[in-house]
N, C-alpha and C positions, 0 to 999 in steps of 0.2 A: 786272398782277402776273405774276411769273415762277413757273412751277411748280417743284417740287423737281427734276424731271428736267432742266429747262432750266438751273437753277442748277448742278446737278451737271455737265452738259455744258460749261458756261462755265468752271467751276473746273478740269475735266479739261483743257480747251483751254489755259487759262493755265498749268497745271502743265507741260504738254508744251512750250509756248513758253519757259518759264523754264528747263527742263532743256536745251533746245537752245541757249539763250544761254549757259548755264553751260559746256556742252561746248565751244562755240566760243571762249570766253574762256580756258579752261584748255588748249585744244589749241594755241593760239598762244603760244610762249614770248615773254616780254617781253625785248626786246634794246635796249640803248642803244648808239648808235654813238659810239665813242670817236674823238677827234680824232687824226689821223695826225701824229706828230712829224716835225720836219725830219730827225732822225737816221734814223728808220724810212724816210722817203722816199728819202734818199740811199742807204741800204743796198738798198732795193728796186730802184734803178736801176743798181746795180753800177758806180758811178762809179769810174774807174781813175785819175783825176788831178784836179788843182785846177781845170783848165779846165772839165771836165765837172761837178764839184761846184758851181762858181760858176753855171753854167747851170741845173743842177738846183735850186739854191736860188732863183734867179730864178723858175723855174717854180712852185716850192712857194709862194713869196710871192704870186704872181698867182692861182694856182688854189685854194690851200688857205687862205691868209690874206686873200684877196680884195683885195690891194693893187693899185691902179691903175698904180703904178710902184714902183720900188725904187731905193735909193741905196746908197752905199758902207757906210753905217752898218747898213742892213738886212742886207746880205750878211755883214758882219763879225759882227753879232749872231747870225745863223743858224749860222755856222761855230762860234762859241763855244757856242751852245745845243746843237749836235750833238756837241760835244766833239771837233771836228775841228781839226787844226792850221790856223791862219789863214794863208793865203798872205802872203808878205812884201809883195806888191804886187797887191792886189785889182784896182786900176784896170787893170793889165796884163792880167789874166785877162778882165776885161770887154771891153777893147779887142780882144783876140784873138777873143772871141766876136762882137764887132761886125764884125771883118774877115771872119769866116766867114759873116756874114749871119744870126746867131742872136739877136742883141740889137741894139736901135737906141735912140738917145736919145729920151727922152720929150719931149712938147711943153712941159711945165712942170717947173720944179724941184720937188723934194720937200724940205721942211724947209730951204729955201734952199740946197740942194745939187743938183748935177747928178744927174739920175735917168734910168733906162732902163726899157724894156719888152722883152719877148720878141717876136720876129717869128714869123710863122706857121711858117717853117722851123725856128726854134728850138724851138717847141712840139712840132712833129712829131719832131724829132731826140730830144728828151727822151722823148716817148711811145714812140718806137721803141727805147728803151734805148741810144741813141747809136750806132745802126747806120745807115750810109749807105744810102739807098734809091735 
């Protein structure tokens, strides 16, 4: 059997532990991480032309939307979602990025359409806010 003093000591110990737990819970603000929109991403990269926006959208699709590859429809959809003027020839913007070594064809088609992925150089170019290194 426990004595009254032992019971009091156990209760005091529990009270102390509960108080510490309550402090730790209220000390940390609860935050929820919001998803970054394609518009916010484009703005954060200070894109100056459609070529950069197309590359930034490809990066966004791969890194934030976890797409293994992207096609013309994906890029068009993101321009519209961002409320950006859609280039008259997205394929041309992709091909210009391919010639610069920033995008390359994907191994497989996506939704029965030609698809692309960013190259390592393309990723770094976007991450460096389109500055040549």
